N, C-alpha and C positions, 0 to 999 in steps of 0.2 A: 388544680386548672379545670374550669368547666369547659365540657364540650358544647358547644352554644349549637351546632349541627345535631347532636343527638338530643339535647334538651325540645328544640325546635321539632324533631322529627316524632319524639314520645310524648310530646304535650301540646302542640298546636298546629300540626300536620293535617289533623282530620276531627277539627273541631265540633262541628256541627253533628256528626255520626257518634262520634264519642260520648256527647253529652245524651243526645237521645238512648243510646245503647245502653250507659249507665242508669239511665232513670228506669228503662227495661228490667234490668237487672236487680234495681234496688228493690223492686215490686215482688220479684220473684225470690227474693231473699226472705222476705218477710216471712211467708209461712213454712219455710225450712229450717229458718232461726228457732222459731216456736217448736217446732217438730223435733229438733236435736236438743233444744232445752228439756224437753219431755223426756227424751230418752236418757238424758243425764241426771234427772231427777231435780232440776234447777228451777227456778223462776224466768217466764219467758225472757224478761229482760235480759238475762244473763247472754243467752244467746244472742239476742239483738244488737247490745251494746258490742260484745265481740264482733259481730260481724261488722258494724259501723267503723271500730278501732284497726280492726285487722284490715279492712280493704282501703282505709283512707293511709294508712301507714304505708302497706305494702307498694301503695302506687309509686312510692317515693324509695323504698329500699329495695324493693324485688328485682329480679333479674330478667323477666318477661313480661315485658309490656302487653296489657290487654288481656293478662288472665286476671280470674277474679278469685280472690281467698278470702276466706269467711269462717264461721263457725261451721263446723261440719261434721257428720253423722260417725264418720271413720275415728275422730277424735272422742265423742260423745260417749262411744260404749266402752272404751277404755276405763273411763273415770267414774263408773255407776257405783262399783263399792266402793271408791273413796269418798264420794258426795255423802252415801248411804250411813257409812260405817263412820265418818270423821267431820262433813258440814260442808257447806261451800266455800267457807274461807280458807280451807286446804286447797279447795280446787283451784284458788286463786294462787295462792302459793307453789303449787305443782305447774301452775302455767308459766309461772315467772322461771321456775327451774327447766321447766320444759324448753323456755327461748335461749335458755343460756348454754342448754345441752347442743340446740340447733347451732348456735353461734360457734361453741368449739365443732361441731361437725362441719361447718364453713372453713374455719381457720386449717383444718385436717385434711382439708379437700377429698369429705368422705362423697361428695357428689361424684367423684369419678368412678363408683363402685357401678353407677348406672351403665357404664360402656358393658358389663356384664348381663343386664337384661336384653333377651334378644327380642327381635321384631314378633314372635311368636307370643311371647309374654305381655307385650305391649299391646298387641291385637286382643288376647283374652284380656287385658286388663280394661279394656275399653268397650268390648261387648258385654262383660259382666257387669260393667256400671251401666251400661244402658239399659242392659235387663233388670238392675236392681232399681233405675230411676223409674222405670214403668212401672216396677211392683209394688213402689213407694206410692204411686196414684191409684190404685186399687182399693183404697179404703175410702177412696171419694168416690168411688163408682158402684159401691157395692149398695144393691137395690133395697139392702133389708137394715140400712142403718138409716138414723135420723135425718130428715133434710134432703135424701136422695132420691128423686124421683123423675119424672118423663123430662122436666125441664131443666134437670142437669143436664142429662145425655144431649137435649137439643142446643143446649148451650155450648157444651164440648165441643158438639158437629160444628157449630156456627163459629166458634173461635179457631177450630183446624180448619176451617173452608179461608174465613179472614188471612189466618197465616200464611197460607199457602197459595192462593189467588191474589190476594192484593199486591205482590211484589210483581207480578204480571204486567200490572197497569199502573202500578204509584209504588216509588221506591224511597220517596223525601223522607218519610217517617217510616221507621220500622213496625212491620205488621204486628210483630205480638202488643207494642204499645197500643197500635188502635184498635185489637182486640179487646184488651183491657179497658181502654177508655168507654169503648161501645157498650160493652157487655155489663159495665160498672152502671152505666147511665141508665140503661135498658133495666136494671134488676133493681134499682132504687124508683124506675118509674112505676114497673108494673109491680113493684113489692113482691119479685120473684121469691116461690118458696126453695129457695137453694141455701145451701151453708156458705158461708161469707170468711173471711180472713179473721173478724171478730170471735166466730165460731170455734178457732183453733186454740185459743187463749188470749188472756188479758195483755193488750199492748201498754207498753211502759207510758208513762206522763213524765214529763221533764228531761234533762238531758243528764248524762252519765257525768259523776264526778270523780275527782283522784282519789284515791285512797290505798292505804296500804294493808295489806291481809292481817287479818288479826288471828294471828296465830303465834304461839310460843318459838321464841327463836332460838332452837336448841337442837342437839345431836337427834332427838326422838322425832324430832317435825320432819328433819332431813330425815330419816329412815322410812318414815310413812309414807311421804312423797315422792323420794326418788325413783323406787320403779315403776310408778305410775308415770312420772316424767320423763323419763327413758323411752318407754313403750309410746307415750304420747309425740314425742320428738321423732321416735323412728318413723312411726304411721304417717305422722305428718309431714315427713320430708320425702318419704316413698310417693305418696300422693301427688304430692307439689309439684317433685321431678317429673313424676309422670306424665302429669297433665300439662306440664311445660314442653315435654318433648311433643304432646299431642296437639297443642296450640301451636308449637314452631313447625309442624307438618301441614296445619289448616291455612297457614299463613306464610307459609314458606321463608319463613324468617328465622334466625337463630336469637337464642337468648343464654344470659351467662349464668349456669346453673351453680356455681358458687356462692355469686351473689344472692342468687333466689334463696339458698340456704340460710345465709347469714339475715337477709331480709325476712323471712319467716319468724326466726326468733327474735328479732326485734319488733315486730307487729304482734307477737304472741304476748313478750312483754308489756307491752302499753296498753293491750287488751286486759291484761290481768289488772293491773292498775287501775283502770276504768271499769271493774265489775263486771269484767266479760272471762267466757270460758276459752279453751285453746281452740286453735282452727289450722286451716290451711287452705291449699288451693281446691277450687270446686270445678270438677271438669264439666258438671250442668249449667251453671252459672256462667262459667267459661266459652262454652257453645251458646249460649244465648248471646254474650256479650259479642263476639266474632261474626256470627250470624247475623247480627244486627246492624253490623258495621263498625264496632268495636275494634281498635287497632293498638291505640296509645296508653299511656298511663292515666290521662285523663279519664278514660272511661271509667278505669277501676277506682279513681278517686271519685268519680263523679257518683258511682254504685254507691259507696259510702257516704258520702255528703248528702245525696237524695235519701238514703234512708233514715240519715239523721234528722233531716229535714220533715219527712213523712212522718217520723213517730212523735217529732217533737210539737210540729204545729199542723198537722192535716191528721191526725190519729183516726178520728172520726169517721171521715170520709175514707181512708185505708183500710179501715175494721170492715167497710161496706163490699170492696171488692170481691167478687161472686167468686169461690173457688174454682168452679168448672174454669173460668177464664186461664186460671193458672196452671189447672190441671192440662188443658190443653198444651199450654205453653213447654210442660217438664215432656209432655207425649212427644210433641215436636223436638225436644231435647232427648231423648231416647230414641228416636227412629234416626235424626241426623247424628249420633254418637255412634250407632252400631255400624260396625264394618260389615256392610251386606256382601262384598266381595269376598271376605274369608268363608261363606257358605259354599259358593263353587269352587274355592281354592281348597277346601279339603280333599277333595278327589285328585287334584293337580300338584298341589305342593309334597315335598317328603313326609311320608306317613309320621315321622317323629315330631316334625314341627305343627300339624294337624294335631298330634296327643299333645304336645306341650299347651298348643292354644285352647283345647277344650278341656284339658286338667284344670288351667287358670281359671276359665270361665266356672266350672263345676266348683270348685273349692270356694273362689270367691261367693256363688250364688247361695251355696249352702252355708256359710259360716258368717257372710255378711261381714267377713274382714278380709279387706284389699291386700293388707299384709302379708295372710297366710297364702292366698292366692298366689301372688307374687313369688313368694316364697319357693313356694310349691313347684310353679315354672320355672324359676329359675335354676332349682335343684335338678329338675327332670332334663332341662336343656343340659346342664353339666353332663349329667349321665350320659346322654344320646352323644354329646360332642367327645367324650371320654372313651365313650365304646367305638365312636367311628374312626377316632385318633388312632386308638388301639389296633384296630383291625388294619391299617394301612401301613402294614408290617410283613417284611419278607427274608428270610434267609435261604440262598441258593449254595449248596455245597457243591465243588469241583474238583476234580482229580487232575493235581499237575506233576507229573513224574513221580517222585516220592513224599510228594507235600499236597496236603489238603486244604482247599481255600475256601473259607466261609465267607460270602459276602451279605453283609446283612444292610437292608435299607428300611429307612423308616424312622419311626420315632419311639425310643425306649425311654419308660419312664414307669412309673409304678403302676401302672396297668397292664402293660405289657410285658414285664419283666419274665414271667411265667412262660410265655411264648419264645422269648429271647432264648431262656435256658434250655428248653425243652429241643430247639432247632439247632444249638450247637452242642452236639454232641450226648452223651459219651461218644469221643472218637472210636472206642473200642468195639462198640454196637454195628459200627457201619459195616458193610459188606466186604470193604475194602478198606481196613483200616490202615491210616498213614503214620509214620513216626513223627513229621513234621507236620505243625499247623499252624497257615494263617488266618488271621481274622479281619476280614476288611472290612470296615465300617465307615469308608468314605462318603458314605449315601445315607449314613445315619446319624443321629443325634441323640447324646447321652444328656436327659434334663435333669437328672435329680440323683440323689444319694441311693435310691431304690436300685436305678438303672448301673451305678457304679457298682453296687454290692453285688447285682448279676454277673456283671464282667468280671468280678474278682471271681466269683464261684465257678465261671465257666474255666477261666485259665486255671487256677488251682486244680479242678478237676481233671482236666485234661493233664496238666504236669504230674498230678499224683499216677496215673496210669503212664508214666511213662514218655510222653509225648514232649517235644519241645513247640512253644508257642511264641507266636510274635503275632501283635495287636497292628495294624497298620490304617492309617487314612482318619485318624481321630482329627476334628476340627479344632481350633482352638478353645473353644468355649468347652468342647468336650472334656479336652486334654486338662486344661485349667480343673477341672472338676475331678478328674482322675486323679492329677497331682495331690490334690488338698484330701480326698477322701477315700483314696484307696487303700485297702489292707494289705492286699499282694503286691509287692514289687514295687512299693510305692516309689521308689527313686524313677521308676519305668524304665530300667534298661532291659531287661529281659523281655520286655512285652514292646521294645522298639522303639521306646519313647525318652528323648532326651528331658532331663527334667528343666523345667521353668524357671528362671530366677526370682 
């Protein structure tokens, strides 16, 4: 059943702003797609056609309205060996399998793993991407490179001035679009000695067409492409879901991460059938879209359709767009993407959070691999969290007549079992050893079989030394775990537990 309210909200509630924002994004996608094609070692049309197909399809299938997906560097770097060793047709086949893997991930609800990505990791991811976006513009600002002189810097400065100043007096048209139009007209008029989009690579002529990958359909082909497809799927989903979270925060709205996972898979499959490489969400273009006023699915669809029209009908004109204008837009994106509050917060937030953020940034920037950076941040977050929970634990011994009472408080799991065992005896080493021992765990929780094993060891050790032992206060979850996995007194009678049915 169609949700008419959702369709109107996502497609028709912000028509003018979505159309204009999509056009800006389309122009910004061209040099990026060409650059990513060069990274992957394929013809520029492979990246451009991928951007067209992915943007148009994800507008319908994605779970985050207003987010831009297209060919990306994160996926391009993964396939370099595949293209080099086996050719572009195997890339198309790998992209189809990539989409299938992403569809399976959606069915398995792997998007829920995003719950384990901390805010510090997300901040590090954002800052690292901002740095990478800025670094990617530096070759276009290198004074020793061809076509880069004082005019390039003047145009970049002029474009930045227009981008930031025009919105103060005029907001009907996105300022980045005005900057592109003005500087393109000026560049053509004075024949400015600056690099243009055409200098990035040859723009394709004509429309993409449907074709099956020309590869053998056998197990050998599957063995070749499967490792690349799995990596592409994982990297693509990771970047897409993190970008979706960032756009959620920017627009103060929610998104359907499961639908986004499946939508990415469908978009990549369609892209491969039309001669495109794999892709995912793009934080830079998504920020351009949102800051230009794009909010709905119409903006994403417009970006893909506009790119197709620009390539098919206006290729010569698009080729004359000066690179300084697009460089200025990407500099604006890097400035807007970076979490500037994170710098003073380094000294204000817990040091563990700051370390996680900085490590994420450092790994991403050093390796240019978003997945490695996020993985490093998640692992470090887990280590810090485990250490924190492990230290939130104490055991107090009290003497009550002929009985020693050990009161345990906190979380008992694999990381805290050694401290638990050390804190509970042996009773014979105490200055005033008692013959009877009560272990009160009413304020503790046993989480895993390591914790049960530790309790086993403590009870068995005390009994071996001649003490009578009774465990009291086990909550239902902990007692169920003891009943299932304890080795000492499995019935629980001697340790004060009635067996559960």
